[in-house]
N, C-alpha and C positions, 0 to 999 in steps of 0.2 A: 676722550682720548689715548686709551691704549687701544684703540682698535678694534674694540668689540662690538656688537650688535647685539640686542636683544626686542624682539618681538612680542606685544603684549596684547592680550584680544583677553575679554572676560568668558574665553567657549570652555566646554570643557574638553575631555577626552575619555570617553568611554572604550578604548580600547581598538578605535579604529584607524591611528594613528597621526590623529591632530597635529601633535607639535611638530611631528617630521613633514609634512605638506608646507604649513604653515613656515617653517623653517626655510625650506628648496623656495617656495614664491620670491621668500624677500633677497636670500642668496642669490637669486638666479636675476632678480632689478640691480641688483650691486654688484652684481658682476663677482660674487664671491664664492670662496668653497664652502659647503655646506654648515661645516663642523666648526667656521665662523659665527654663525649665528644661533644663539640661545631663545626656543618660544618660553616664556612665560606665560601660563595662559590658569582656568578656572580661580581668578580671584575675583571680588569684589571691588578691589580699587584699580582695576584696569575698565575699559570701556565696554561699554555692554552689548553683547554680542546672543545668538539665537541660542536656545535649549540646543544639544547635542540628540540628536532623532529627528526620523522623519525624513531623511536624506538629506538634512540641512545644511549639517556644520561643513562640508569642502566648498558645496558652488556657494553659500552665504557669506564665509570668512577671507576666502584664499583673495575674492576680487576688493574687499577691502586692506587687505595686507599689501596687494601689490601697489593700487595707489598710494598709501603708505610710504611702501620703501621706493617706490616714485618720487615723492613730495621730498624724500630726504636726502635721493639722488640726487636731486634738482639743487637743495639746498650745497650740498658739497662742490658739485658741478661750480657753483657761483664762491666757493671759496678757493677753488680749485684754478679758476680759469685765468685771474691774473698771474698767478705762481709759471702756469705755464703758457703765458704769451696768448691765448686764445681766446674766443666769444664762448660761453656755459654751452648757448647749442651747438658748437665744435665739437665737445667733447663725449664721450663713450668710457662705460666702465666693464672693465673683463679682466676674469684670473687677477682679481683680486690689484688693478692698477686701475690709474685713473688716465686715458689716452686722448692726445687729439686726434681724431678720425682721419683728416688729412697726412698727420704724419705723428705715426703709432710710437715712433723711437724718442719722440714728446712728450714723459710718463711722469706719474708722480705714484709712488705706491700707496693702496688703501689707507694703510698704516701711519705712513709718514704724512698723509694728509688727514689725518683725523689730531696728529699733534701741534697741529694748526686751528684747532675750532676754538674758537672761542670759549671760553669757559669750562666746564667738564663733560659737557655732553651736550647733544644737538636731537632734535628729535622732533618729526612729524605724524600726522594721524590721517587714517581713511577713512570711509567711511563706503559703506556696501551702498550702491547705488541700484534705482529701478531697473531689468533687465531691459535689452537694448529691444526696438521697434522689429517686427516683421522677423524675426525668428520663433520656432520651436524649442520650445522647455522642455517637451516630453521624453523621457527614457525612452530607450528601446532595445531588446532583446531577447532571445531564445534560449530556453531550458530544453536538451535532448534528455531521456532518463533510459536505463536500462534495467532491467528489473529482474530477477528470477524468482517464482512461486513454486512452494511448495504444497501439490494440490491435496495432500492426505496428511498434511501437519497444518496447512496456513497459512507458513512462514514466511514471509517478502522476503526477500533482499537487493538491494540496490547493489549491481555492479561495476553501473559506470553513468559518469554524468557527464554533458558537455553545454558549456555554457556558451553563449556569445552574447556579447553586449556593446552596447554606445553607451558609454556615461561621461560623452565631452571629452577632454582631453586632458590623459592621463597623466598627473603628478610625479608616482612612485610605481612602477608597473609591478613588481614585488611584492607591494602594502596593497594593493587593487586588488591582486591576485588571490595574497589571503584576505581580503573582505569577501571577494565573492566564493572562497573553499569557506568560511565561517555559514555564508549566507546557504549556501549549500547544506551540509549539515544540518542546519537550525532546519530545514526545510524537509530534509529528511528526516528529524526528530518528531516534526510537525504529524509530519504525514504517516510513518509508522508507529512510534512510541508514548508521543507524549499527550498523557490522556489528566485532562484537566476537568476535573471533577466540583460540578458547585449545585449548592441547594438551590433549585428556581424560585422555595419560599420563604428562604432567607435571604438566598443571596452571600452565600461564604461557601469557601473551598472546602471541602469532605473529604481531598487529598489525607490519607492519617499522617503523612512524611514524607520529609523530599528523599528517605531512604525507598519510597515506593511509587516514587514518580519516577519513571524511564526516561532514557538520553542515550544518544547515538555512545557507542563503545570505541574504543579502537579497530575492533573487525568490523563495525558496523561501514566501516567509510570506504566508500567506493575510490574508483582510479575517475578523478578528475581533473577532465583539460576544462582551459577559460583561452576563450579569442576574445581582442578587444578589437573593436573599429573603432578610431578616434575620430570624429567629427568635428572640424573648429566650429560649430555653431553661433558664435559671434555672438551668445548672446549677454557674456560677462567680457568685462578684461584678459579672463583666463579663460573662459569655454569650458569650468569645470562643471558636472554634474551630481548627484546622488548616486550611489551604488548598492547602498545596504539591501533596500527592501528589493529591489528586482530580484535580487538572485534568489532570497528568501522562500519569498511566495510562490513566483514561479517553477520555482522546485518542488514545494511542496505537490504542485497541480500537475506535475511532470510525471510524478510518479504516480499519482493516482490514477494517470490517463494509460501509464505502460502497466498495471496490475490491471487494468480494465482489458486492454491490448494481449495482455497474457491470457486470462482467465475467460476474455469474451462475456462478462456480466462486470457491471459497474457496482465499487464500492463506493458508497454516496459519505458516509460518515466517515470523520476522522478520530484519533487514530484507525489506522489497519492496520487492525491485529485479524491474530489468525482465526480467532472463532467467527471475524464480522467475515475474512475473506470464506471460510465455510458454511459458513450461510449463506454468502452472496451464491456461491457454487452449487450448495444444497436448491435453492431455488430455482437457479438455471436448470 
């Protein structure tokens, strides 16, 4: 009754901004600013959701949240209709108000409408229905990497990466770009630094400590340009697709191919460490 809105989903946020995009989807459907919506996630008391991983979180959760918000909006329209002297189908929600489409001057503030809710609150549920038929669900993109290879020391340095992606509808461009940046850095680490050593007989890791596990540092970060092609693929009610894996896996391949182009011989084992580069040059 105080006009606050909560989205409750049993998913988790592992740093990719799930809380934010769920709030954005609900806020847009209810015609509210994002700061009026609070996302509550990662609690077993809430409805079931998929795990965070495998490019599942955004495309699995946003359609369910949008459906739930639409059901909630329709309930609010049924409360607002007699107050505004209109039919529920004649109403729209935008800018924090419930308005009559044909006469926007006849309106009611969202917060004032919520005071008319019978009881303390009103709620609605949504579910992730199967994808609509007739559309592809494949992610598409290209990664381009520019590298410098010191042929005397074998050191490889990535200087520039361009990432071009179709991830369906982008809900939060800044957050999506940040996720691609993170995927690229993961790909560079996988390509050049991360050496996970396993005993093939025992199946256990033999890396001494995490101190010896190399990761990219700030001086290893290249110039990164990210471009999105938003394609309304129509597979769900949000058209959102995954983004994390395509930016990571493709970056590793792009770096390896750039090294091949630079030295004229492929290095077929990862990470592409200086000793492997020098060995490849020696064989060439």
